[in-house]
C-alpha positions as CSV (number, residue, x, y, z in Angstrom):
1,M,0.0,0.0,0.0
2,D,1.3,3.4,-1.0
3,I,1.9,5.8,2.0
4,P,0.6,9.3,1.3
5,D,3.1,12.2,1.4
6,F,1.8,14.0,4.4
7,S,4.3,16.8,4.1
8,K,3.0,17.6,0.6
9,I,-0.6,17.4,1.8
10,F,0.1,19.7,4.7
11,H,2.0,22.2,2.7
12,Q,-0.6,22.5,0.0
13,S,-3.5,22.6,2.4
14,S,-1.9,25.4,4.5
15,K,-1.2,27.7,1.6
16,D,-4.5,29.4,1.7
17,L,-4.4,32.0,4.4
18,A,-8.2,32.2,4.6
19,K,-8.4,28.5,5.4
20,G,-5.0,28.1,7.1
21,H,-5.7,30.1,10.2
22,P,-8.6,32.1,11.8
23,Q,-9.4,35.6,10.8
24,I,-7.2,38.0,12.7
25,P,-8.7,41.5,13.4
26,A,-6.5,44.4,12.3
27,D,-7.3,46.2,15.6
28,S,-5.3,44.4,18.3
29,S,-7.7,45.6,21.0
30,E,-10.1,43.1,19.6
31,W,-7.7,40.2,20.1
32,P,-8.4,37.7,22.9
33,D,-6.0,37.9,25.9
34,E,-4.6,34.5,24.8
35,W,-3.0,36.2,21.8
36,K,-1.4,39.0,23.8
37,T,0.0,36.9,26.6
38,T,3.6,35.6,26.6
39,Y,3.7,32.2,28.2
40,Y,6.8,30.9,30.0
41,K,7.3,27.3,31.0
42,A,8.7,27.1,34.5
43,Y,9.5,24.5,37.1
44,P,8.9,26.5,40.4
45,R,9.6,23.6,42.8
46,L,13.0,22.7,41.2
47,P,16.4,24.2,41.9
48,K,17.6,27.0,39.6
49,I,21.0,28.1,38.5
50,A,21.3,31.9,37.8
51,L,23.1,32.7,34.5
52,D,25.4,35.5,33.2
53,D,24.5,37.8,30.3
54,K,27.5,40.1,29.5
55,P,28.8,39.0,26.1
56,P,32.2,39.5,24.5
57,S,32.6,41.8,21.5
58,A,32.5,40.1,18.1
59,D,32.6,41.1,14.4
60,F,29.2,40.0,13.1
61,F,30.3,39.7,9.4
62,E,33.3,37.6,10.4
63,L,31.0,35.3,12.3
64,I,28.8,34.8,9.2
65,K,31.9,34.0,7.2
66,K,33.2,31.5,9.8
67,R,29.9,29.8,10.5
68,R,29.9,26.1,9.8
69,S,28.8,22.8,11.2
70,R,31.6,21.2,13.2
71,R,31.6,17.6,14.3
72,D,35.2,17.1,15.6
73,F,34.3,17.4,19.3
74,T,36.9,16.6,21.9
75,R,34.8,15.7,25.0
76,T,36.0,18.9,26.6
77,P,33.3,20.5,28.8
78,I,32.1,24.0,28.4
79,T,31.5,26.4,31.3
80,K,28.4,27.7,32.9
81,R,29.2,31.2,31.6
82,E,29.6,29.9,28.0
83,L,26.3,28.1,28.2
84,S,24.7,31.2,29.7
85,L,25.8,33.4,26.8
86,F,25.0,30.7,24.3
87,L,21.3,30.6,25.5
88,K,20.8,34.3,26.2
89,Y,21.9,35.4,22.7
90,S,20.3,32.5,20.8
91,C,16.8,32.6,22.3
92,G,16.8,34.7,25.5
93,N,15.1,38.0,26.4
94,T,17.0,40.9,24.9
95,G,14.9,44.0,25.6
96,S,11.6,45.2,27.1
97,L,8.4,45.9,25.2
98,E,5.0,47.2,26.6
99,K,3.1,45.6,29.5
100,S,6.0,43.4,30.8
101,R,6.5,41.8,27.5
102,H,10.0,41.2,26.2
103,R,11.8,41.1,22.9
104,R,13.9,38.0,22.2
105,A,16.9,37.1,20.2
106,Q,14.8,35.3,17.6
107,A,12.0,36.3,15.3
108,S,8.7,34.7,16.4
109,G,5.4,34.7,14.5
110,G,3.0,37.0,16.4
111,A,5.5,36.9,19.3
112,R,4.0,33.6,20.4
113,F,7.4,32.0,21.3
114,P,6.4,28.4,21.2
115,I,10.0,26.9,21.5
116,E,11.4,25.6,24.7
117,I,15.0,24.7,25.2
118,Y,16.5,21.8,27.2
119,P,20.3,21.6,27.5
120,I,21.6,18.1,28.3
121,V,25.1,18.3,29.9
122,F,26.7,15.0,29.2
123,R,29.7,15.1,31.6
124,S,30.4,17.3,34.6
125,A,32.8,20.1,34.0
126,Q,35.7,20.9,36.4
127,A,36.8,24.3,37.6
128,R,39.6,25.8,35.5
129,T,43.0,26.6,36.7
130,P,44.2,30.2,36.6
131,K,46.3,29.4,33.6
132,E,43.4,27.9,31.7
133,S,41.3,30.9,32.6
134,L,43.6,33.1,30.5
135,D,42.6,31.3,27.4
136,D,38.8,31.8,28.0
137,P,37.3,33.3,24.8
138,T,35.0,35.5,26.8
139,G,37.8,37.1,28.7
140,Q,35.9,36.7,32.0
141,A,36.4,33.1,33.0
142,Q,35.8,32.2,36.6
143,T,38.0,29.7,38.5
144,D,35.7,28.7,41.3
145,A,32.8,26.3,41.5
146,E,30.3,28.9,40.3
147,N,31.5,28.3,36.7
148,V,31.3,24.5,36.8
149,L,28.4,22.7,35.2
150,K,27.2,19.4,36.6
151,A,26.1,16.7,34.2
152,G,22.3,16.5,33.9
153,L,19.2,17.6,32.2
154,Y,18.2,21.2,32.4
155,H,15.4,23.6,31.1
156,Y,16.3,27.1,30.0
157,N,14.1,29.4,32.1
158,V,13.9,32.4,29.7
159,K,11.9,34.7,32.0
160,D,14.5,34.4,34.8
161,H,17.6,33.7,32.5
162,A,18.3,30.7,34.6
163,L,18.6,26.9,34.3
164,D,15.9,24.8,35.9
165,V,17.6,21.6,37.2
166,L,15.5,18.7,36.0
167,W,17.8,15.8,36.6
168,D,21.3,15.6,38.0
169,R,23.0,12.7,36.3
170,E,25.9,11.6,34.0
171,F,25.3,10.4,30.5
172,S,27.2,7.4,29.2
173,D,28.0,6.9,25.5
174,E,25.3,4.3,25.4
175,D,22.8,6.8,27.0
176,I,23.7,9.4,24.4
177,G,23.3,6.9,21.6
178,Q,19.7,6.3,22.8
179,I,18.7,9.9,22.3
180,F,20.8,11.1,19.3
181,T,21.6,9.0,16.2
182,Y,25.0,10.3,15.2
183,P,28.0,8.5,16.9
184,W,30.1,11.7,17.1
185,V,27.5,13.5,19.3
186,K,28.9,11.5,22.3
187,D,32.1,13.6,22.0
188,A,30.2,16.9,22.4
189,A,29.8,18.6,25.7
190,I,26.1,19.4,25.5
191,G,23.1,18.3,23.6
192,I,20.5,21.0,23.0
193,V,16.9,19.9,22.5
194,M,14.3,22.2,21.1
195,T,10.6,21.4,21.7
196,A,7.5,23.2,20.6
197,V,4.4,23.9,22.7
198,F,2.1,23.9,19.7
199,S,-0.9,25.6,21.3
200,R,0.9,28.9,21.9
201,N,1.2,29.5,18.2
202,Q,-1.7,27.5,16.7
203,N,-4.3,29.0,19.0
204,K,-3.8,32.2,17.0
205,Y,-2.7,30.9,13.6
206,G,-4.4,27.5,13.3
207,E,-3.0,24.9,11.0
208,R,-0.6,27.3,9.2
209,G,0.9,28.2,12.6
210,Y,2.8,24.9,12.4
211,R,4.9,26.4,9.7
212,Y,5.8,29.4,11.9
213,I,6.9,27.1,14.7
214,L,9.4,25.4,12.5
215,L,10.6,28.7,11.1
216,E,11.3,29.9,14.6
217,A,13.3,26.8,15.4
218,G,15.4,27.7,12.4
219,H,15.9,31.3,13.5
220,I,17.1,30.0,16.9
221,G,19.4,27.5,15.2
222,Q,21.2,30.1,13.2
223,N,21.7,32.2,16.3
224,M,23.2,29.2,18.0
225,Y,25.7,28.9,15.2
226,L,26.7,32.5,15.3
227,V,27.0,32.7,19.1
228,S,29.1,29.5,19.1
229,E,31.5,31.2,16.7
230,A,31.6,34.3,18.9
231,L,32.5,32.1,22.0
232,G,35.0,29.9,20.2
233,L,32.7,26.8,20.5
234,K,31.8,24.2,18.0
235,C,28.2,23.3,17.2
236,C,26.2,21.2,14.7
237,A,22.5,21.1,14.0
238,L,20.9,17.7,14.4
239,G,18.1,16.1,12.4
240,G,19.0,12.8,13.9
241,T,17.1,13.0,17.2
242,R,15.3,10.0,18.7
243,D,12.2,11.9,19.5
244,E,10.3,9.4,21.6
245,N,13.3,8.7,23.8
246,L,14.0,12.4,24.3
247,E,10.4,13.2,25.1
248,K,10.4,10.4,27.7
249,L,13.6,11.8,29.2
250,I,12.3,15.3,29.3
251,D,8.9,14.0,30.6
252,I,6.7,15.6,27.9
253,D,3.8,13.9,26.1
254,G,5.1,14.3,22.5
255,V,1.7,15.7,21.4
256,T,1.0,19.1,23.2
257,E,4.8,19.5,23.5
258,A,7.2,17.6,21.2
259,V,10.8,17.6,20.0
260,V,11.4,19.6,16.8
261,Y,15.2,20.1,16.6
262,G,18.5,19.4,18.2
263,F,22.1,20.7,18.4
264,A,25.4,19.3,19.6
265,V,27.7,21.9,21.2
266,G,31.3,21.6,22.6
267,R,34.9,22.1,21.8
């Protein structure tokens, strides 16, 4: 039996704006509160790790020229500060708007921000020595325990610019192979998992909103490449994610919130 090409069916059926999503009044005062509310996922009962947000200077055009996918990771951990800047300037809040709303690093259809980020730190980092600190690409390396990342599963809390600690644990090579398909991912320091909370976008834009969700994941992905270059890190986008295993690890249902993209980051 031939299997229908669902991607083609979806793309064709979502072309018509009149059918693709509900009618949106031009006057935003007529919009329901749902459309004007920014939703943040949070884990209020879990420990949080505060993050830094002061970036190094960088030449934007040089970053564009140097940007590439890098897979030759060395199992060298990255620091908390590096992950802080990586997240802040890839998908974090970057400025204030009206009524406690914030601008973010990525473009988002209707400012719905459906993407959630879950960093997986494969191996615990160690505090750097003073000599190693001199080589830090940010120029502001710390040598104490505050700059050390423990292995585990985290959620990026955008509102507080912090990490929610979901699970404190080490990941073996076998564990990593159960959630990412490429063998070289095990040599990275961190796996980044992007999920989508579909209702945030599709409550406003209906079926066509699914397109906007994937576009936003791409915007964040390019930011990740450029920020990695600015920090002297390596990264590679991943299509090879074992979605069901990742969704079980993160403890999401895979329907209302599901995996849409992945990244490997390291040195």
